[in-house]
BATOR-347113 format. One record per residue: chain; z, y, x of N, C-alpha, C, CB in turn; residue number from 1. Coordinates in steps of 0.1 Angstrom, whole numbers, plus 5000, padded with zeros to 4 digits. Each point is the difference from the previous one (the first is absolute). Glycine has a CB too. Example, Ala and Ser with C-alpha at 12.3 -4.5 7.8 and 13.67 -1.06 7.14 Angstrom:
{atom 'A' {5078 4943 5132} {5000 5012 4991} {5000 5012 5009} {5012 4988 4981} 1};
{atom 'A' {4981 5023 5015} {5000 5011 5009} {5008 5011 4992} {4978 4994 5012} 2};
//
This chain:
{atom 'A' {1874 9050 8248} {4993 5008 5009} {4985 4998 4999} {5019 5000 5015} 1};
{atom 'A' {4976 4988 4982} {4986 4997 5000} {4992 5009 4989} {5006 4977 5008} 2};
{atom 'A' {5000 5025 4980} {4994 5008 4990} {4997 5014 5005} {5011 4986 4982} 3};
{atom 'A' {4999 5020 5025} {4998 5014 5005} {4989 5000 5010} {5024 5005 4996} 4};
{atom 'A' {4975 4985 5012} {4989 5000 5011} {4987 4999 4993} {5016 4989 5016} 5};
{atom 'A' {4983 5002 4974} {4987 4999 4993} {4996 5013 4993} {5005 4975 4997} 6};
{atom 'A' {5005 5031 4996} {4997 5013 4994} {4995 5010 5010} {5017 4995 4982} 7};
{atom 'A' {4990 5006 5029} {4996 5009 5011} {4986 4998 5004} {5023 5001 5008} 8};
{atom 'A' {4973 4986 4995} {4987 4997 5004} {4989 5004 4989} {5009 4981 5014} 9};
{atom 'A' {4994 5015 4973} {4991 5003 4990} {4999 5015 4998} {5006 4979 4989} 10};
{atom 'A' {5004 5029 5013} {4999 5014 4999} {4991 5006 5011} {5023 5001 4990} 11};
{atom 'A' {4977 4993 5022} {4993 5006 5011} {4986 4994 5002} {5022 5005 5011} 12};
{atom 'A' {4977 4982 4987} {4988 4992 5004} {4987 5006 4994} {5015 4981 5001} 13};
{atom 'A' {4984 5023 4987} {4986 5004 4995} {4995 5012 5009} {5006 4993 4977} 14};
{atom 'A' {5002 5016 5027} {4995 5011 5008} {4998 4997 5014} {5012 5015 4985} 15};
{atom 'A' {4993 4973 5020} {4999 4997 5014} {4990 4989 5003} {5023 5006 5002} 16};
{atom 'A' {4970 4990 4988} {4990 4989 5002} {4990 5003 5011} {5003 4994 4976} 17};
{atom 'A' {4993 5019 5025} {4991 5004 5011} {5006 5001 5013} {4987 5011 4983} 18};
{atom 'A' {5026 4989 5018} {5006 5001 5013} {5002 4987 5007} {5012 5020 4992} 19};
{atom 'A' {4994 4970 5001} {5001 4987 5005} {4988 4992 4994} {5026 5001 5002} 20};
{atom 'A' {4964 4997 5007} {4987 4995 4995} {4996 4987 5007} {4993 5023 4994} 21};
{atom 'A' {4996 4972 5001} {4995 4988 5007} {4990 5005 5011} {5003 4986 4979} 22};
{atom 'A' {4996 5027 5023} {4991 5005 5010} {4986 5003 4996} {5014 4988 5016} 23};
{atom 'A' {4982 5010 4972} {4987 5003 4995} {4998 5015 4998} {4999 4977 4989} 24};
{atom 'A' {4989 5027 5013} {4997 5015 4998} {5004 5005 4987} {4982 4997 5016} 25};
{atom 'A' {5016 4995 4973} {5002 5005 4987} {5014 5003 4997} {4980 4987 4992} 26};
{atom 'A' {5029 5007 5016} {5015 5002 4998} {5006 5010 5009} {5001 4978 4992} 27};
{atom 'A' {4991 5027 5018} {5006 5008 5011} {5002 5014 4996} {4990 4985 5016} 28};
{atom 'A' {5021 5021 4988} {5002 5014 4997} {5001 5007 5014} {5012 4995 4979} 29};
{atom 'A' {4985 5018 5021} {5002 5008 5012} {5015 5001 5003} {4979 5013 4996} 30};
{atom 'A' {5025 4989 5016} {5014 5002 5003} {5006 5011 4992} {4996 4991 5023} 31};
{atom 'A' {4997 5020 4976} {5004 5012 4992} {5003 4996 4986} {4987 5015 5015} 32};
{atom 'A' {5003 4978 4979} {5002 4996 4986} {5011 4990 4998} {4976 5004 4996} 33};
{atom 'A' {5026 4987 5014} {5011 4990 4999} {5013 5007 5001} {4985 4982 5010} 34};
{atom 'A' {5016 5027 4999} {5013 5008 5002} {5004 5007 4987} {4994 5003 5024} 35};
{atom 'A' {4996 5004 4970} {5003 5007 4988} {5004 4991 4989} {4984 5018 5007} 36};
{atom 'A' {5008 4971 4992} {5003 4990 4989} {5013 4994 5001} {4976 4996 4999} 37};
{atom 'A' {5028 4999 5014} {5013 4994 5002} {5011 5010 4997} {4989 4985 5017} 38};
{atom 'A' {5010 5027 4988} {5010 5010 4998} {5003 5003 4986} {4994 5010 5022} 39};
{atom 'A' {4995 4992 4970} {5001 5004 4986} {5005 4988 4992} {4982 5016 5002} 40};
{atom 'A' {5013 4972 5001} {5004 4988 4992} {5015 4997 5003} {4976 4991 5001} 41};
{atom 'A' {5028 5009 5011} {5014 4997 5004} {5009 5010 4994} {4992 4989 5021} 42};
{atom 'A' {5005 5024 4981} {5009 5010 4995} {5001 5000 4985} {4994 5014 5019} 43};
{atom 'A' {4995 4983 4974} {5001 4999 4985} {5009 4988 4996} {4977 5010 4998} 44};
{atom 'A' {5021 4979 5009} {5008 4988 4997} {5015 5003 5003} {4980 4985 5005} 45};
{atom 'A' {5023 5021 5007} {5014 5003 5003} {5006 5011 4991} {4994 4994 5024} 46};
{atom 'A' {4999 5015 4971} {5005 5010 4991} {5005 4992 4987} {4985 5019 5009} 47};
{atom 'A' {5008 4971 4987} {5004 4992 4988} {5011 4990 5003} {4976 5003 4992} 48};
{atom 'A' {5025 4993 5021} {5010 4990 5004} {5008 5005 5012} {4985 4982 4992} 49};
{atom 'A' {5022 5029 5006} {5007 5007 5011} {5010 4992 5008} {4997 5020 4987} 50};
{atom 'A' {5009 4970 5007} {5010 4992 5006} {4994 4988 5007} {5016 5008 4983} 51};
{atom 'A' {4972 4989 5016} {4994 4988 5006} {5000 5000 5015} {4985 4999 4980} 52};
{atom 'A' {5012 5011 5027} {5001 5000 5015} {5014 4996 5005} {4982 5017 5001} 53};
{atom 'A' {5028 4990 4993} {5014 4997 5004} {5004 4986 4997} {5006 5023 4996} 54};
{atom 'A' {4990 4972 4992} {5003 4986 4996} {4993 4990 5010} {5002 5008 4976} 55};
{atom 'A' {4985 4994 5026} {4993 4991 5009} {5006 5001 5014} {4979 5003 4987} 56};
{atom 'A' {5024 5008 5018} {5006 5001 5014} {5013 4993 5000} {4989 5022 5004} 57};
{atom 'A' {5020 4980 4986} {5013 4994 5000} {4998 4984 4999} {5010 5020 4989} 58};
{atom 'A' {4981 4976 5003} {4998 4985 4998} {4994 4994 5013} {4996 5003 4976} 59};
{atom 'A' {4994 5004 5030} {4994 4995 5012} {5009 5001 5012} {4978 5006 4991} 60};
{atom 'A' {5031 5003 5010} {5010 5001 5011} {5010 4989 4998} {4997 5025 5002} 61};
{atom 'A' {5007 4972 4986} {5010 4990 4997} {4993 4986 5001} {5013 5015 4985} 62};
{atom 'A' {4975 4983 5011} {4993 4987 5001} {4986 5002 5007} {5012 4993 4978} 63};
{atom 'A' {4988 5009 5035} {4987 5003 5007} {4990 4989 4999} {5013 5013 5016} 64};
{atom 'A' {4992 4975 4981} {4991 4988 4999} {4991 5002 4988} {5017 4985 5011} 65};
{atom 'A' {4986 5024 4980} {4992 5001 4987} {4988 5010 5003} {5021 4996 4986} 66};
{atom 'A' {4978 5010 5025} {4989 5009 5002} {4987 4994 4999} {5015 5013 5015} 67};
{atom 'A' {4983 4975 4992} {4987 4993 4999} {4998 4995 4986} {5002 4993 5024} 68};
{atom 'A' {5008 5003 4969} {4999 4995 4986} {4995 5012 4991} {5018 4982 5004} 69};
{atom 'A' {4988 5029 4998} {4996 5012 4993} {4986 5004 5002} {5023 5008 5002} 70};
{atom 'A' {4972 4991 5010} {4986 5003 5003} {4991 4990 4994} {5007 5011 5022} 71};
{atom 'A' {4997 4977 4978} {4992 4989 4994} {4999 5002 4985} {5006 4984 5018} 72};
{atom 'A' {5005 5019 4976} {5001 5002 4985} {4992 5012 4996} {5022 4990 4999} 73};
{atom 'A' {4979 5021 5008} {4992 5012 4997} {4985 4999 5002} {5020 5013 5007} 74};
{atom 'A' {4976 4979 5003} {4986 4999 5003} {4993 4988 4994} {5005 5012 5021} 75};
{atom 'A' {5003 4978 4976} {4993 4987 4996} {4994 4992 5011} {4996 5012 4978} 76};
{atom 'A' {5007 4991 5034} {4995 4993 5012} {5011 5000 5010} {4976 5006 4995} 77};
{atom 'A' {5021 4988 5017} {5010 4999 5010} {5001 5014 5008} {4995 4975 5002} 78};
{atom 'A' {5017 5028 5004} {5001 5012 5007} {4990 5001 5012} {5024 5000 4994} 79};
{atom 'A' {4972 4988 5012} {4990 5000 5010} {4987 5005 4995} {5012 4981 5012} 80};
{atom 'A' {4984 5015 4976} {4987 5004 4994} {5001 5015 4997} {4996 4977 4990} 81};
{atom 'A' {5015 5028 5005} {5001 5014 4997} {4998 5008 5012} {5016 4995 4981} 82};
{atom 'A' {4991 5001 5030} {4999 5008 5012} {4986 4999 5006} {5024 4995 5005} 83};
{atom 'A' {4970 4994 4994} {4986 4999 5005} {4991 5009 4992} {5004 4976 5008} 84};
{atom 'A' {4997 5023 4979} {4991 5009 4992} {5003 5014 5001} {4998 4981 4984} 85};
{atom 'A' {5015 5023 5016} {5003 5014 5001} {4997 5006 5013} {5018 4996 4984} 86};
{atom 'A' {4987 4998 5027} {4998 5005 5013} {4986 4998 5005} {5024 4996 5005} 87};
{atom 'A' {4970 4994 4991} {4986 4998 5004} {4991 5011 4994} {5004 4975 5002} 88};
{atom 'A' {4997 5027 4985} {4991 5010 4993} {5004 5014 5005} {4998 4985 4980} 89};
{atom 'A' {5015 5018 5019} {5004 5013 5004} {4997 5003 5015} {5018 4999 4983} 90};
{atom 'A' {4985 4990 5025} {4997 5002 5015} {4985 5003 5002} {5019 4984 5005} 91};
{atom 'A' {4973 5009 4988} {4985 5003 5002} {4997 5014 4996} {4995 4976 4996} 92};
{atom 'A' {5010 5029 4992} {4998 5013 4995} {5005 5010 5010} {5001 4992 4977} 93};
{atom 'A' {5011 5006 5028} {5006 5010 5010} {4992 5000 5013} {5022 4997 4990} 94};
{atom 'A' {4974 4991 5015} {4992 4999 5012} {4986 5007 4998} {5011 4978 5005} 95};
{atom 'A' {4983 5020 4984} {4987 5007 4997} {5002 5015 5000} {4992 4980 4987} 96};
{atom 'A' {5018 5024 5006} {5003 5015 4999} {5003 5006 5014} {5008 4997 4977} 97};
{atom 'A' {4999 4995 5032} {5003 5005 5013} {4987 5000 5009} {5024 4991 4998} 98};
{atom 'A' {4968 4999 5000} {4988 4999 5008} {4990 5011 4996} {5003 4975 5002} 99};
{atom 'A' {4997 5029 4986} {4991 5011 4995} {5006 5014 5003} {4991 4984 4983} 100};
{atom 'A' {5022 5016 5022} {5006 5013 5003} {5007 5007 4988} {4983 5002 5017} 101};
{atom 'A' {5018 4991 4972} {5007 5006 4988} {5015 5000 5001} {4981 4993 4987} 102};
{atom 'A' {5025 4996 5020} {5014 4998 5001} {5003 4996 5014} {5002 4994 4976} 103};
{atom 'A' {5010 5009 5028} {5005 4995 5013} {5003 4985 4999} {5009 5023 5007} 104};
{atom 'A' {4992 4970 5004} {5003 4986 4999} {5015 4998 4995} {4983 4995 5018} 105};
{atom 'A' {5018 4995 4973} {5014 4996 4996} {4999 4986 4995} {5006 5024 4993} 106};
{atom 'A' {5004 4968 5011} {5001 4987 4995} {5002 4999 4985} {5009 4993 5023} 107};
{atom 'A' {4985 4998 4970} {5002 4999 4986} {5015 4998 4996} {4977 4991 4998} 108};
{atom 'A' {5030 5002 5010} {5014 4998 4997} {5008 5013 5000} {4999 4977 5010} 109};
{atom 'A' {4998 5032 5000} {5007 5013 5001} {4995 5009 4988} {5001 4998 5025} 110};
{atom 'A' {4987 5001 4972} {4995 5008 4988} {5007 4996 4988} {4977 5001 5010} 111};
{atom 'A' {5024 4986 4987} {5007 4995 4988} {5015 5004 5000} {4984 4981 4998} 112};
{atom 'A' {5023 5017 5014} {5014 5003 5001} {5002 5015 4997} {5003 4981 5016} 113};
{atom 'A' {4989 5027 4990} {5001 5015 4998} {4998 5004 4985} {4992 5003 5024} 114};
{atom 'A' {4998 4991 4970} {4997 5003 4986} {5011 4996 4991} {4975 4998 5005} 115};
{atom 'A' {5029 4989 4997} {5011 4995 4991} {5012 5008 5002} {4990 4977 5001} 116};
{atom 'A' {5014 5026 5011} {5012 5008 5002} {5000 5013 4993} {5002 4989 5022} 117};
{atom 'A' {4987 5018 4979} {4999 5013 4994} {5000 4999 4985} {4987 5008 5019} 118};
{atom 'A' {5009 4981 4975} {5000 4999 4986} {5014 4995 4995} {4975 4995 5000} 119};
{atom 'A' {5030 4994 5006} {5012 4994 4995} {5013 5007 5003} {4987 4978 5002} 120};
{atom 'A' {5014 5027 5010} {5013 5006 5005} {5006 5010 4990} {4992 4996 5023} 121};
{atom 'A' {5000 5013 4972} {5007 5010 4991} {5006 4993 4987} {4984 5017 5008} 122};
{atom 'A' {5010 4972 4988} {5006 4993 4989} {5012 4991 5004} {4977 5000 4989} 123};
{atom 'A' {5022 4994 5022} {5010 4991 5005} {5013 5008 5003} {4983 4984 5009} 124};
{atom 'A' {5015 5028 4996} {5011 5009 5003} {5001 5012 4991} {4998 4993 5024} 125};
{atom 'A' {4998 5005 4964} {4999 5010 4990} {5013 5008 4998} {4984 4987 4988} 126};
{atom 'A' {5028 5008 5011} {5012 5008 4998} {5002 5009 5013} {5010 4982 4985} 127};
{atom 'A' {4988 5012 5027} {5001 5008 5012} {4990 5011 5001} {5010 4980 5011} 128};
{atom 'A' {4977 5017 4986} {4990 5010 5000} {5002 5011 4990} {4984 4982 5007} 129};
{atom 'A' {5021 5014 4981} {5003 5010 4990} {5012 5009 5004} {4991 4985 4982} 130};
{atom 'A' {5019 5009 5024} {5011 5008 5005} {4996 5010 5011} {5016 4981 4993} 131};
{atom 'A' {4977 5014 5017} {4996 5008 5011} {4991 5012 4996} {5002 4980 5015} 132};
{atom 'A' {4989 5017 4975} {4991 5010 4996} {5004 5008 4988} {4983 4986 5009} 133};
{atom 'A' {5029 5011 4985} {5005 5007 4989} {4991 4998 4987} {5010 5016 5016} 134};
{atom 'A' {4986 4972 4982} {4991 4996 4989} {5007 4994 4988} {4982 4997 5017} 135};
{atom 'A' {5013 5006 4971} {5004 4992 4989} {4988 4990 4997} {5015 5019 4990} 136};
{atom 'A' {4987 4973 4999} {4989 4990 4998} {4986 5006 4997} {5018 4986 4990} 137};
{atom 'A' {4982 5025 5003} {4987 5007 4997} {4993 5005 5013} {5009 5006 4977} 138};
{atom 'A' {4999 5000 5032} {4995 5005 5013} {4996 4988 5008} {5015 5020 4999} 139};
{atom 'A' {4992 4970 5002} {4996 4988 5008} {4987 4994 4995} {5024 4995 5004} 140};
{atom 'A' {4975 5004 4982} {4987 4995 4995} {4988 5009 5003} {5013 4990 4981} 141};
{atom 'A' {4989 5023 5018} {4990 5009 5004} {4996 4999 5015} {5008 5016 4982} 142};
{atom 'A' {5002 4983 5026} {4997 4998 5014} {4992 4987 5003} {5021 5013 5005} 143};
{atom 'A' {4983 4977 4988} {4993 4987 5002} {4985 5001 4995} {5022 4988 4998} 144};
{atom 'A' {4976 5019 4991} {4987 5002 4995} {4991 5008 5011} {5009 5000 4976} 145};
{atom 'A' {4997 5009 5030} {4994 5008 5011} {4996 4991 5012} {5012 5021 4992} 146};
{atom 'A' {4997 4970 5010} {4998 4991 5012} {4987 4991 4998} {5025 4999 5004} 147};
{atom 'A' {4971 4999 4984} {4987 4993 4997} {4989 5007 5008} {5008 4992 4977} 148};
{atom 'A' {4992 5021 5023} {4990 5007 5007} {5003 5002 5015} {4994 5012 4979} 149};
{atom 'A' {5019 4991 5024} {5005 5003 5013} {4999 4988 5010} {5015 5017 4989} 150};
{atom 'A' {4988 4971 5006} {5000 4989 5010} {4986 4997 5005} {5019 4991 4988} 151};
{atom 'A' {4971 5008 5004} {4986 4998 5005} {4996 5011 5009} {4994 4987 4980} 152};
{atom 'A' {5009 5026 5016} {4996 5011 5009} {5007 5000 5013} {4996 5014 4979} 153};
{atom 'A' {5017 4982 5021} {5008 4999 5012} {4994 4989 5009} {5020 5008 4988} 154};
{atom 'A' {4977 4981 5006} {4994 4989 5008} {4987 5003 5006} {5011 4985 4985} 155};
{atom 'A' {4980 5022 5008} {4987 5003 5005} {5002 5010 5012} {4989 4996 4978} 156};
{atom 'A' {5020 5014 5020} {5003 5009 5011} {5006 4993 5013} {5003 5018 4983} 157};
{atom 'A' {5006 4973 5014} {5006 4993 5011} {4991 4990 5007} {5021 5002 4988} 158};
{atom 'A' {4969 4994 5005} {4990 4990 5006} {4988 5006 5006} {5009 4984 4984} 159};
{atom 'A' {4990 5029 5015} {4988 5007 5006} {5000 4998 5015} {4999 5017 4982} 160};
{atom 'A' {4989 4980 5024} {4999 4998 5014} {5003 5013 5008} {4983 4982 4996} 161};
//
């Protein structure tokens, strides 16, 4: 399992370096740019590794104690450090955007949970999604490509004050 986790992190990490930051200005992205970057990077990676969400969900449901280990392996640091960096940086960006009237207030944890859910769920439940929507593989892929644009647009609309 560890190799798959490392491959996952290496596939996603280069595009996400500006999202999980040390808080310096040179690494910071706007919430809009981070949204688009995360959505596109994650969807691209999931299109190449369609079974990864189901595999990870099954493994983590069967072995929940591995969740913190997975996070440590993927990030190269402790889960507490990841949370502090992610939610601290994102929290400040969301707070600044709300204060300036660009976005409504939202906790960074809710923001992340909503974004991850919108990206991962179609892949985790792919057979069900394809059956409900009458999709074949090509149609599913096209729909996921479209979500790269739709998810950030939806988020910005949902977060307007």
